[in-house]
C-alpha positions, -999 to +999 in steps of 0.1 A: -096-301+538-091-334+512-054-354+514-037-369+488-016-397+497+011-420+489+011-454+505+036-482+498+016-509+483+040-538+505+026-524+538-011-539+529+001-576+542-002-558+577-035-562+590-032-529+606-026-509+574-050-529+553-078-521+576-065-485+574-071-482+536-105-500+538-117-473+564-097-443+563-097-435+527-123-419+501-153-397+492-162-393+528-128-391+547-110-365+525-081-386+518-072-407+486-043-431+477-024-416+447-016-444+425-020-459+390-044-481+400-033-514+380+001-512+391-006-504+429-027-535+429-006-558+413+023-545+437+003-551+461-014-587+452+024-600+450+035-591+484+004-605+497+013-637+477+050-640+492+033-629+527+031-656+556-001-636+565-029-664+574-051-681+550-083-663+556-061-628+559-045-635+529-079-645+510-096-615+528-072-592+515-071-607+478-107-601+478-105-567+486-075-561+459-095-580+432-127-552+443-103-529+433-099-535+399-135-536+392-129-498+404-147-479+373-180-500+380-179-487+417-196-461+433-179-429+437-177-434+478-164-468+474-134-461+454-101-452+473-074-449+449-071-418+426-043-406+403-044-371+386-040-362+348-006-347+355+009-377+378-002-398+349+032-389+332+053-411+355+054-443+347+076-468+369+063-506+378+086-498+410+070-485+438+096-462+453+108-451+421+077-439+411+072-419+442+104-407+440+096-391+402+064-382+415+082-357+437+094-333+413+056-328+402+041-320+436+049-334+471+022-358+484-002-345+512+017-374+533+036-406+525+031-436+541+063-458+542+090-467+557+111-468+526+114-432+522+124-399+534+098-383+559+073-414+558+049-419+583+041-451+601+007-464+619+021-451+652+020-416+639-013-419+621-029-431+654-013-402+669-030-381+645+003-365+631-004-331+612+005-350+579-022-375+580-050-358+608-083-338+593-102-318+613-142-324+614-146-288+605-120-257+597-126-221+601-111-201+576-109-162+573-133-147+545-107-134+528-103-143+489-064-158+493-078-176+525-110-191+508-094-202+478-067-220+496-088-239+517-106-253+485-077-259+465-067-300+477-098-307+467-097-290+433-068-304+430-079-336+425-112-331+406-125-329+372-161-319+377-169-289+401-203-274+415-207-245+433-239-241+453-243-209+470-278-187+473-254-152+474-226-157+455-225-129+430-216-126+391-205-087+396-169-079+414-164-110+423-129-117+432-134-150+447-149-164+413-121-146+391-097-167+414-116-199+413-119-196+377-081-191+372-071-215+398-091-243+381-079-232+347-039-244+361-057-276+375-075-306+360-109-292+362-131-295+328-163-284+341-169-256+366-205-244+371-216-222+397-253-222+407-269-189+431-303-170+436-285-139+427-298-117+396-271-099+377-285-069+351-265-074+317-253-109+322-240-113+289-222-084+288-209-086+324-195-121+318-183-112+285-162-077+301-149-097+331-144-134+330-150-150+293-114-141+282-103-165+316-122-197+307-095-218+288-103-241+260-102-270+283-126-258+309-166-256+301-184-229+326-218-224+338-237-201+352-274-212+368-297-190+384-317-213+410-350-199+426-348-179+461-346-201+495-346-231+477-307-237+488-301-230+522-266-241+527-238-237+503-216-265+489-188-271+465-196-304+452-170-324+430-166-357+415-146-368+443-154-352+475-176-323+490-173-293+511-202-274+531-197-238+544-220-221+567-215-189+558-206-194+519-182-187+496-177-149+493-156-125+509-163-102+535-152-071+557-138-079+586-164-067+615-151-084+648-177-109+653-177-147+649-191-141+612-158-131+598-150-168+596-166-194+574-167-231+590-162-257+564-164-294+569-165-321+546-199-337+543-217-374+529-217-388+497-257-389+502-258-352+510-236-343+481-257-365+461-290-357+473-277-317+465-269-323+431-300-343+421-320-314+433-303-290+411-309-314+385-343-321+393-346-277+391-329-276+357-353-306+342-383-285+356-370-257+341-372-236+378-333-233+376-320-221+340-288-220+325-279-179+323-242-184+307-218-211+292-190-211+282 
């Protein structure tokens, strides 16, 4: 449900695109502009300075771009631009050249530009074209491949990942195996699971089934939380958060409504409150880290 968007910095001189950047990107919107912050902002600023915008509009955009330079100090949900580790290897001062080189790493969810092939514009966006549109909620089959596929776009952008699901088990968990394998291939550095499920001989189970899967650059934790403390199930990362009504476990198809899990993007406030609650449980030793690798 999250999208990595390439956005031509020259478009910021059009008020429609300026407002789009301000209003439709970030933690709660499910989209980030993929760019080197300093270079993208510098290019955008040059276009603004050379534009025929009204003085008040030009100053407004300049103030916005100057605020971007303080991005490291901004709250997470105020950030609009994100560049994953694997994309940092491409170094170009020209955005079109940068975009073309990035295509060899992987395709973007969409590209907003009239300078490149298959770019979309504000009219496409206003029509909620497929490349741009993010539904308020999505129903997915409760099968391992479908669940991983739905989470992958967010995992791809993240470095810290917390899965909170009171019914998520350690034993015979195909989803957990696939999640560990997935985050190992990406830029995730920290992955933890909080559950209320009990596991007998937990170290033995983990060593037999999962320990060899944990890469050297990944830290993993398994947390035992109290029963009936968390009701909703979450995947919360440093750049976004998803809630799942039916959790993140597989289920045998029964021909009923709950064969599908409903997932949706949640607010920064809800995600932060949930993580703070988990940390409070850990501080008070009501929740315990049972495994660390």
